[in-house]
LOBA-751875 format. One record per residue (C-alpha): x, y, z. Coordinates in Angstrom, 2 decimals. Layout:
BEGIN
NODE       px       py       pz
NODE        X        Y        Z
...
//
This chain:
BEGIN
NODE       px       py       pz
NODE    -0.10    -0.26    -0.06
NODE     1.70     3.58    -0.77
NODE     1.93     6.27     1.33
NODE    -1.25     8.71     2.05
NODE    -0.83    11.48    -0.13
NODE    -3.03    14.83     1.36
NODE    -4.76    16.58    -2.25
NODE    -7.34    18.70    -1.29
NODE    -7.82    21.65    -3.32
NODE    -9.67    23.70    -3.48
NODE    -9.84    24.52    -7.68
NODE   -12.79    24.91    -9.76
NODE   -12.77    22.86   -13.15
NODE   -11.89    25.39   -15.91
NODE   -14.43    27.06   -17.36
NODE   -16.93    25.71   -14.97
NODE   -19.26    28.46   -13.34
NODE   -17.30    29.09   -10.13
NODE   -20.28    30.40    -6.58
NODE   -17.69    32.97    -4.00
NODE   -14.08    31.24    -3.21
NODE   -13.41    28.52    -0.69
NODE   -10.61    28.87     1.79
NODE    -7.80    27.81     0.10
NODE    -6.15    23.96     0.29
NODE    -2.98    22.42    -0.56
NODE    -1.76    22.24    -3.97
NODE    -3.21    19.71    -7.09
NODE    -1.15    16.91    -7.79
NODE    -1.18    17.61   -12.03
NODE    -3.70    16.61   -14.46
NODE    -5.01    12.90   -15.25
NODE    -4.23    12.73   -18.44
NODE    -4.81     8.69   -18.74
NODE    -8.11     8.67   -18.23
NODE    -9.87     5.53   -15.43
NODE    -5.91     3.68   -16.02
NODE    -4.47     7.21   -14.35
NODE    -7.76     7.82   -12.25
NODE    -7.34     4.42   -10.54
NODE    -3.37     4.97    -9.84
NODE    -4.39     8.32    -8.10
NODE    -6.96     6.73    -5.40
NODE    -4.06     3.76    -4.70
NODE    -1.09     6.39    -4.48
NODE    -3.69     7.45    -2.30
NODE    -4.42     4.65     0.47
NODE    -7.92     4.47    -1.04
NODE    -9.16     0.82    -2.02
NODE   -11.35    -1.66    -3.19
NODE   -12.32     0.86    -6.07
NODE   -16.11     0.59    -7.97
NODE   -18.51     2.33    -9.67
NODE   -16.19     4.73   -11.47
NODE   -17.25     7.46   -13.73
NODE   -16.38    10.57   -15.86
NODE   -18.39    13.60   -15.46
NODE   -17.85    17.45   -16.53
NODE   -14.34    16.53   -16.12
NODE   -14.58    14.79   -12.50
NODE   -13.66    10.99   -11.84
NODE   -16.01     9.49    -9.16
NODE   -15.56     6.20    -7.90
NODE   -16.85     4.65    -3.56
NODE   -13.38     3.52    -2.14
NODE   -12.00     2.46     0.68
NODE    -9.82     4.09     3.06
NODE    -6.40     2.97     4.79
NODE    -8.37     2.75     8.65
NODE   -11.51     0.92     6.55
NODE   -14.32     4.14     6.26
NODE   -16.35     3.82     3.18
NODE   -15.51     7.32     0.97
NODE   -16.42     8.86    -1.86
NODE   -14.22    10.13    -4.19
NODE   -14.14    13.28    -6.51
NODE   -10.81    13.40    -8.77
NODE   -10.50    16.62   -11.25
NODE    -9.06    15.66   -14.43
NODE    -8.71    18.81   -15.14
NODE    -5.83    19.12   -11.53
NODE    -5.54    16.24   -10.33
NODE    -6.79    17.74    -7.08
NODE    -8.31    14.72    -4.87
NODE   -11.61    15.17    -2.30
NODE   -13.22    12.87     0.04
NODE   -16.14    11.97     1.45
NODE   -15.35    10.72     5.54
NODE   -12.39     8.88     6.58
NODE    -9.82     9.88     9.02
NODE    -7.85    13.55     7.53
NODE   -10.94    14.19     4.85
NODE   -12.21    17.71     4.77
NODE   -15.72    17.72     5.30
NODE   -17.39    18.62     2.07
NODE   -19.63    22.27     2.56
NODE   -22.62    22.64     4.42
NODE   -26.39    22.13     2.64
NODE   -26.21    26.08     4.56
NODE   -23.55    27.04     2.77
NODE   -24.82    26.00    -0.51
NODE   -27.67    27.58    -0.61
NODE   -25.95    30.95     0.58
NODE   -23.74    30.46    -1.84
NODE   -25.69    29.90    -4.51
NODE   -27.84    33.17    -3.58
NODE   -25.10    35.23    -3.76
NODE   -24.42    34.52    -7.41
NODE   -28.12    34.76    -8.07
NODE   -29.76    32.28    -8.25
NODE   -33.22    31.89    -6.17
NODE   -36.16    29.34    -5.00
NODE   -33.91    27.06    -4.65
NODE   -35.09    23.07    -3.91
NODE   -34.37    20.03    -3.34
NODE   -31.15    20.66    -2.40
NODE   -29.84    17.51    -1.48
NODE   -25.79    15.31    -1.65
NODE   -24.77    12.54    -4.32
NODE   -20.79    11.25    -4.77
NODE   -19.94    14.08    -3.96
NODE   -21.41    17.09    -5.66
NODE   -24.77    18.83    -4.31
NODE   -27.95    18.88    -6.83
NODE   -30.45    21.31    -6.76
NODE   -32.92    23.09    -8.98
NODE   -33.11    26.84    -9.22
NODE   -34.27    29.68   -10.62
NODE   -30.47    31.17   -12.70
NODE   -30.20    35.22   -12.58
NODE   -32.07    35.46   -16.44
NODE   -34.64    33.72   -14.28
NODE   -35.03    30.44   -15.98
NODE   -35.47    27.15   -14.00
NODE   -32.25    25.16   -13.90
NODE   -31.39    22.03   -12.19
NODE   -27.63    22.35   -10.80
NODE   -24.51    20.17    -9.77
NODE   -22.48    21.76    -7.52
NODE   -18.95    20.57    -5.97
NODE   -19.25    18.93    -3.21
NODE   -16.12    21.25    -1.64
NODE   -15.45    24.34    -3.87
NODE   -18.71    25.70    -4.96
NODE   -18.18    25.16    -8.49
NODE   -21.22    24.55   -10.34
NODE   -20.26    21.86   -13.03
NODE   -23.28    21.58   -14.90
NODE   -26.49    23.79   -15.30
NODE   -29.66    22.89   -17.45
NODE   -32.53    24.00   -17.91
NODE   -35.25    22.63   -17.32
NODE   -37.41    21.31   -20.15
NODE   -35.23    23.65   -22.27
NODE   -35.42    23.05   -26.62
NODE   -31.70    22.89   -27.40
NODE   -31.37    25.78   -28.86
NODE   -27.88    24.94   -31.88
NODE   -27.86    21.36   -30.71
NODE   -26.01    19.04   -33.38
NODE   -27.64    16.06   -35.27
NODE   -26.43    12.16   -34.90
NODE   -24.97    12.29   -37.32
NODE   -22.51    15.08   -36.53
NODE   -22.51    13.65   -32.62
NODE   -21.47    10.42   -34.71
NODE   -18.72    12.08   -36.25
NODE   -17.86    13.90   -32.79
NODE   -16.92    10.67   -31.16
NODE   -15.78     8.92   -33.61
NODE   -13.03    11.92   -33.82
NODE   -12.70    11.40   -29.89
NODE   -11.59     7.84   -30.28
NODE   -14.76     5.66   -29.52
NODE   -15.84     2.69   -31.65
NODE   -18.36     0.23   -32.30
NODE   -20.86     2.66   -31.66
NODE   -24.53     2.53   -31.50
NODE   -28.05     3.05   -29.40
NODE   -27.78     6.67   -29.92
NODE   -30.42     8.19   -28.67
NODE   -31.68    11.86   -27.21
NODE   -33.02    11.80   -24.41
NODE   -34.04    14.13   -21.24
NODE   -31.41    16.64   -23.24
NODE   -27.95    14.74   -23.70
NODE   -27.24    12.10   -26.81
NODE   -26.33     8.90   -24.58
NODE   -25.14     6.19   -26.26
NODE   -22.99     2.62   -26.52
NODE   -19.76     2.29   -27.60
NODE   -15.77     1.40   -26.86
NODE   -13.21     4.30   -25.96
NODE    -9.93     4.80   -27.10
NODE    -9.06     2.18   -24.28
NODE   -10.99    -0.86   -25.31
NODE   -13.55    -0.37   -22.57
NODE   -16.80    -1.24   -23.46
NODE   -19.34     2.33   -21.84
NODE   -22.62     4.38   -21.78
NODE   -21.84     7.60   -22.55
NODE   -24.10    10.86   -22.01
NODE   -23.03    13.75   -24.60
NODE   -23.45    17.55   -24.70
NODE   -26.18    18.07   -27.50
NODE   -24.59    21.41   -28.03
NODE   -21.14    21.21   -28.28
NODE   -20.81    17.14   -28.92
NODE   -18.35    16.70   -25.66
NODE   -18.77    13.34   -23.45
NODE   -19.86    14.95   -20.26
NODE   -20.57    11.93   -18.76
NODE   -18.43     8.23   -19.16
NODE   -18.96     5.03   -17.46
NODE   -18.26     1.59   -17.74
NODE   -20.71    -0.69   -19.02
//
C-alpha cells in the first residue's frame, strides 16, 4: 500500500461557473491525462483501495472506495488539476454544508432553490438562475463550483444532429458506437472507448463533448 498523500486543492474545473471562493487548500498533483487507469493510480497512491463505480462526468472522476482506515468513502478527482477530495475518513476535509451551498447560490444570483441534496461528492439542486430560467444544478461538494447547469425542459438551441454526434465521437476515439438516442436533454450512446472498454456515454447536444462516461 502506498503512503497517503493529501491531495486537497479547492480549485474549480476550468470553465466551470464558480461560486464565491472557498479557502485555499494544498497544491494539486497535476492533470489526470491517462484516463481511467491514471485515475485509479491516483486513488491508489492516496491510500484508497477496493475502488468501484468509477465514472467520468463534467471533467471529474468519481468513485466509491475504502480508505486506509477502513472507512467507505466517495471520491472526487478533478481531471484538470488532479485535486482529490473524499467524504469521511480520518483527515478528510468535510464537504460544504447545505446551508453554505444555499448561501453561495443566492449570492451568485440564484433563487427559489429547492431539492438540495448531496450525492456522490456533489450537491444537486433545482433553482431559478439569474436570467429567470428554471435550472437543474450540480455543484462540487468542496469548492462550490457549478459544474453543470441544465435548463429544465428547455429546447436545445443550436444542437448537433445525430450524424454530427457520431462524427464527434469517432474523432474522440470512440468506436462500435450504437444505441445513439436523445433523452432528457442529452445524447446517449453505447461505445468502446480508446482504451478498448465498453462504456455508456452522455453527450452535450450543443458541443458534442462527452460529459459522462461510465463502464458498461
